[in-house]
Structures are given as C-alpha cells and as structure tokens.
C-alpha positions in Angstrom: -0.2 0.0 0.1 1.2 3.6 -1.0 2.0 6.2 1.7 -0.8 8.0 -0.1 -3.1 5.4 0.3 -2.2 4.8 4.2 -2.8 8.7 4.5 -6.2 8.6 2.9 -7.3 5.8 5.0 -6.0 7.4 8.3 -7.9 10.9 7.1 -11.3 8.9 6.1 -10.8 7.0 9.7 -10.5 10.5 11.4 -13.7 12.1 9.8 -15.7 9.0 10.9 -14.3 9.5 14.6 -15.4 13.2 14.1 -18.8 12.4 13.0 -19.3 9.8 15.7 -17.9 12.0 18.5 -15.0 9.8 19.2 -13.0 12.4 20.8 -10.3 10.5 22.6 -9.5 8.3 19.6 -9.6 11.3 17.1 -7.4 13.4 19.5 -4.9 10.4 19.5 -4.7 11.2 15.6 -4.1 14.7 16.1 -1.6 14.3 18.6 0.1 11.9 16.5 0.7 14.6 13.6 -2.7 14.7 11.7 -3.5 18.3 11.1 -6.5 19.4 13.1 -7.9 21.4 10.3 -7.9 18.5 7.8 -11.0 18.6 5.3 -12.7 16.0 3.3 -13.6 16.1 -0.3 -16.2 18.7 0.4 -14.1 20.9 2.5 -15.6 20.0 5.7 -13.2 19.8 8.7 -13.2 17.6 11.6 -14.5 20.6 13.5 -17.5 20.7 11.1 -18.2 17.3 11.2 -18.2 16.9 14.9 -20.5 20.3 15.2 -22.8 19.2 12.6 -23.4 15.7 14.3 -23.8 17.4 17.6 -20.7 16.3 19.6 -20.1 19.3 21.9 -17.2 17.5 23.9 -15.5 16.7 20.5 -15.9 20.2 19.3 -14.4 21.5 22.5 -11.3 19.1 22.4 -10.7 20.0 18.7 -10.8 23.8 19.4 -8.5 23.2 22.3 -6.1 21.4 20.1 -6.1 24.4 17.7 -8.9 24.0 15.3 -10.0 27.1 13.4 -13.7 27.7 14.7 -14.8 29.5 11.4 -13.0 27.4 9.1 -15.7 27.1 6.2 -16.4 24.3 3.7 -16.7 24.3 0.0 -20.4 25.6 0.2 -19.2 28.5 2.5 -20.9 27.0 5.4 -19.2 27.3 9.1 -19.4 24.8 11.8 -21.5 27.3 13.9 -24.1 27.7 10.9 -24.2 23.8 10.8 -25.0 23.6 14.6 -27.6 26.2 14.3 -29.2 24.5 11.5 -29.3 21.2 13.3 -30.2 23.1 16.5 -27.4 21.5 19.0 -27.6 24.2 21.7 -24.7 22.9 23.2 -22.5 22.9 20.3 -23.6 26.5 19.4 -22.8 27.4 22.9 -19.2 25.9 22.7 -18.2 27.5 19.4 -19.5 30.9 20.4 -17.6 30.8 23.7 -14.5 30.0 21.3 -15.3 33.0 19.4 -17.1 31.7 16.5 -18.4 34.5 14.2 -22.2 34.2 13.8 -22.1 36.3 10.5 -19.4 34.0 9.0 -20.4 32.1 5.9 -23.2 31.9 3.4 -26.0 31.6 4.8 -24.4 32.6 8.1 -25.5 30.8 11.4 -27.5 34.1 12.2 -29.4 34.1 8.9 -30.2 30.3 9.5 -31.4 31.1 13.0 -33.8 33.7 11.6 -35.0 31.4 8.9 -36.0 29.1 11.4 -37.3 31.7 14.0 -35.0 31.0 16.6 -33.7 33.4 19.0 -30.1 31.9 19.1 -28.4 35.3 18.7 -31.0 37.7 20.7 
C-alpha cells in the first residue's frame, strides 16, 4: 500500500471519528500529527463534522487542539451555521464561547437562526 493510500485511510478514519464524536480516539490522531484542520473532499473539517453531528465535547477538544472555529467548507458554511441548522444548543454555546462568528459564511448562522425563527443570537 502506498503512503498516499495509508494517509487517505487514516484521514477517512478521522472523519468517521469526528462524525461519531469519538473524541479520545480522534485526538490521538491529531496528537500523532494529523492536521487538526484537515478537510474532506467537500471541504468539511473535523470540527465541522463534529459540530454538525452534535458532539459538543469533541468540538471543545478540537478547538483546544487548535482547530479554526470559523473554517468554512466548499459551500461557504461554517461549523456554527451547521450547529444552528441542526439546533444543537450545546455545540452552539461551545463555538460561541470559542469566538465563532455568527455572521461568517453563506448562509450565516445568524441567517439560519432567523430562517427558522430561533432566538439563538438575541
């Protein structure tokens, strides 16, 4: 197996761990040198996947490890916008506490909250 294939396998495993909220196992990859802001083919970062799937503890751990809180994917969506869309209050709180910008991206988290008539930012 080539080094590229090995890396792709590790990256895919890391994306799966982020989606599943497997914080400790995911952090072992990051501590071993996997870029904390690694993105998949859609530009979704590990933080985006953890946020979109509602894993506040994993989001918190990735931020502590240096993940960029406003890193947007290829569709210009931010992790905060994903959490607001899915209505994950705890994830929203973690991202805001870390300085996430409610106006970043298109649509922004603030625009999504307004679209669903949520008072997330009032």
